[in-house]
C-alpha positions as CSV (number, residue, x, y, z in Angstrom):
1,M,4.4,-20.9,-27.7
2,A,6.4,-17.7,-28.4
3,L,4.9,-14.3,-28.0
4,P,2.7,-13.2,-30.9
5,A,3.5,-10.3,-33.1
6,I,1.1,-7.6,-31.9
7,A,-0.7,-5.6,-34.5
8,P,-1.3,-1.9,-33.7
9,Y,-4.5,-1.0,-32.0
10,P,-5.8,2.3,-30.4
11,M,-5.5,2.8,-26.7
12,P,-8.8,2.9,-24.9
13,R,-10.2,6.3,-24.1
14,A,-11.9,7.4,-20.9
15,A,-15.3,7.0,-22.7
16,D,-14.4,3.4,-23.5
17,L,-13.8,2.2,-19.9
18,P,-16.1,-0.1,-18.1
19,A,-18.1,1.0,-15.0
20,N,-16.3,0.4,-11.8
21,K,-18.1,-1.7,-9.1
22,V,-16.3,0.2,-6.3
23,G,-15.5,3.8,-5.6
24,W,-12.0,3.6,-4.3
25,T,-9.7,6.6,-4.8
26,V,-5.9,6.7,-4.7
27,D,-4.3,8.1,-1.6
28,P,-0.6,8.8,-2.3
29,G,0.2,8.0,1.4
30,R,-1.2,4.5,1.0
31,A,-0.2,3.6,-2.6
32,V,2.7,1.8,-4.3
33,L,3.2,1.9,-8.1
34,L,3.9,-1.5,-9.8
35,V,5.6,-1.1,-13.2
36,H,4.8,-4.6,-14.5
37,D,7.2,-6.4,-16.9
38,L,8.2,-3.5,-19.2
39,Q,11.2,-5.4,-20.4
40,N,12.4,-5.0,-24.0
41,Y,11.6,-8.7,-24.7
42,F,7.9,-8.1,-24.1
43,L,7.8,-4.7,-25.8
44,D,9.5,-6.0,-28.9
45,A,6.3,-7.9,-29.7
46,F,4.6,-4.5,-30.5
47,E,5.1,-2.5,-33.6
48,A,7.6,0.2,-32.7
49,G,6.4,3.8,-33.0
50,A,2.7,2.8,-33.2
51,S,-0.2,2.5,-30.8
52,P,-0.5,1.1,-28.2
53,V,3.2,1.0,-27.3
54,T,3.8,4.7,-27.9
55,E,1.0,5.8,-25.5
56,L,1.9,3.0,-23.1
57,L,5.5,4.3,-22.6
58,A,4.4,7.9,-22.5
59,N,1.7,7.3,-20.0
60,V,3.8,5.0,-17.7
61,A,6.4,7.7,-17.7
62,A,3.7,10.3,-16.7
63,V,2.3,8.1,-13.9
64,K,5.8,7.5,-12.6
65,K,6.6,11.2,-12.6
66,D,3.4,11.9,-10.6
67,C,4.3,9.1,-8.1
68,E,7.7,10.6,-7.6
69,R,6.2,14.0,-7.0
70,L,3.7,12.6,-4.5
71,G,6.1,10.3,-2.7
72,V,4.6,7.1,-3.9
73,P,7.2,4.3,-3.9
74,V,7.9,2.7,-7.3
75,V,8.4,-1.1,-7.7
76,Y,9.3,-2.8,-11.0
77,S,8.7,-6.5,-11.8
78,A,11.3,-8.1,-14.2
79,Q,11.5,-11.7,-15.2
80,P,15.0,-13.3,-15.3
81,G,16.5,-14.5,-18.5
82,G,17.8,-18.0,-19.3
83,Q,15.4,-19.8,-16.8
84,S,15.7,-23.5,-16.5
85,P,12.6,-25.7,-17.1
86,A,12.4,-26.2,-13.4
87,E,12.3,-22.5,-12.8
88,R,9.8,-22.0,-15.6
89,G,7.4,-24.6,-14.3
90,L,4.1,-24.6,-16.1
91,Q,5.0,-21.4,-17.9
92,Q,7.2,-23.6,-20.0
93,D,4.2,-25.5,-21.3
94,F,2.3,-22.3,-22.2
95,W,5.0,-19.9,-23.3
96,G,8.2,-21.9,-23.9
97,P,11.6,-20.9,-22.4
98,G,10.8,-17.3,-21.9
99,L,13.4,-14.5,-21.9
100,P,16.8,-15.3,-23.3
101,D,19.9,-14.7,-21.1
102,D,20.5,-11.4,-23.0
103,E,21.1,-8.1,-21.4
104,R,19.0,-6.0,-23.8
105,A,16.1,-8.5,-23.7
106,K,16.0,-8.4,-19.9
107,A,16.4,-4.7,-19.6
108,I,13.5,-2.4,-18.7
109,A,12.8,0.0,-21.6
110,D,14.9,3.2,-21.4
111,A,11.9,5.4,-21.5
112,V,10.5,4.0,-18.2
113,A,13.7,2.7,-16.6
114,P,14.2,2.6,-12.8
115,T,15.9,5.5,-11.1
116,G,17.0,6.5,-7.7
117,A,15.2,4.7,-4.9
118,D,13.0,2.5,-7.2
119,T,12.9,-1.2,-6.4
120,V,13.2,-4.0,-9.0
121,L,11.7,-7.4,-8.0
122,T,12.6,-10.6,-9.8
123,K,9.3,-12.0,-11.0
124,W,8.6,-15.7,-11.6
125,K,4.9,-16.2,-12.3
126,Y,1.9,-14.2,-13.6
127,S,1.3,-12.4,-10.4
128,A,4.0,-10.0,-9.1
129,F,3.2,-11.3,-5.6
130,V,4.2,-14.9,-6.2
131,R,7.7,-15.8,-4.9
132,T,8.5,-12.1,-4.3
133,D,8.4,-9.9,-1.2
134,L,6.1,-7.3,-2.7
135,A,3.3,-7.9,-0.1
136,E,5.8,-7.7,2.8
137,R,7.4,-4.6,1.4
138,M,4.0,-2.9,1.2
139,A,3.0,-4.0,4.7
140,A,6.3,-2.7,6.2
141,Q,5.6,0.7,4.6
142,G,2.0,0.7,5.8
143,R,0.7,0.8,2.3
144,D,-2.4,-1.1,1.1
145,Q,-3.1,0.3,-2.4
146,L,-1.4,-0.8,-5.7
147,I,-1.3,1.1,-8.9
148,I,-0.6,-1.2,-11.8
149,V,0.9,-0.2,-15.2
150,G,2.7,-2.3,-17.8
151,V,2.1,-5.5,-19.9
152,Y,0.3,-7.7,-20.6
153,A,-3.1,-6.5,-19.4
154,H,-5.0,-9.8,-19.5
155,I,-2.2,-11.9,-18.1
156,G,0.2,-10.6,-15.4
157,V,-1.4,-7.2,-14.9
158,M,-4.9,-8.7,-14.3
159,M,-3.5,-11.6,-12.2
160,S,-1.5,-9.1,-10.0
161,A,-4.6,-7.0,-9.5
162,C,-6.6,-10.1,-8.5
163,D,-3.9,-11.3,-6.2
164,A,-3.8,-7.8,-4.5
165,W,-7.6,-8.1,-3.9
166,M,-7.1,-11.5,-2.3
167,R,-4.6,-9.8,0.1
168,D,-7.0,-6.9,0.9
169,I,-4.9,-4.5,-1.1
170,Q,-6.9,-2.1,-3.3
171,S,-5.6,-2.1,-6.8
172,F,-5.9,0.6,-9.5
173,L,-5.4,-0.5,-13.1
174,V,-4.4,2.4,-15.4
175,A,-6.2,1.6,-18.6
176,D,-4.1,3.7,-20.9
177,A,-0.8,2.7,-19.2
178,V,-1.2,-1.0,-19.9
179,A,-1.2,-2.8,-23.2
180,D,-2.0,-6.3,-24.5
181,F,-2.0,-8.8,-27.4
182,S,-5.0,-7.1,-29.0
183,A,-7.7,-4.5,-28.3
184,E,-10.1,-7.4,-27.4
185,D,-7.7,-8.8,-24.8
186,H,-7.1,-5.3,-23.4
187,A,-10.8,-4.6,-23.1
188,M,-11.5,-7.9,-21.6
189,A,-8.9,-7.3,-18.9
190,L,-10.4,-3.9,-18.0
191,R,-14.0,-5.3,-17.9
192,W,-13.0,-8.2,-15.7
193,A,-10.9,-6.1,-13.3
194,A,-13.5,-3.4,-12.9
195,A,-16.2,-6.0,-12.1
196,K,-14.1,-8.3,-9.9
197,C,-11.1,-6.8,-8.1
198,A,-9.9,-3.3,-9.0
199,V,-10.7,0.3,-10.0
200,V,-10.0,1.0,-13.7
201,T,-8.9,4.5,-14.4
202,T,-6.8,6.6,-16.7
203,T,-3.4,8.4,-16.5
204,D,-5.2,11.8,-16.3
205,R,-7.7,10.7,-13.6
206,L,-5.5,8.6,-11.4
207,F,-4.4,11.3,-9.0
208,E,-7.2,13.7,-9.7
209,G,-7.3,16.2,-6.8
210,A,-4.2,14.9,-5.2
């Protein structure tokens, strides 16, 4: 039930991406960036210094820098450590006890850590909307687009994108700023999101023309 050790795999390139079903484009005045679960506990499953985690961190940092330049609010999700079985719920059955109550494990990776006015939400389930005030925060700011980066693509990233769709929030999944258990899982998440609930794009194309 623990996280698997993730073998290196190449990040998808623009030519590898699935066709999008919709033609949404990001408007910095409508968007929020969600940096999803980039805690050391989850990143430790990857081989340090190898793909995809090297590109993941570099591209998340680049997206965040663009968001700061364009006035896009940045929200982080972070799971608490040392959860009780009651707090874990069914996640206990699939993934065991989760993060230990350890400061390094719980911390967001230094390369992409929150700064300034960034918001950090305590996250409990796959979707970053469940048992958080993410939707309310977005509504209060008049924002209805969500840019998603982080891990893991076929679990929380994909579920957050789908949950956004169910709330009439347009989501944008940045294909080379997310990572997964394998290239196959990563590709599946991109295909599913592009066909069902989101626009799949790249770091370079996200704010094209903005």
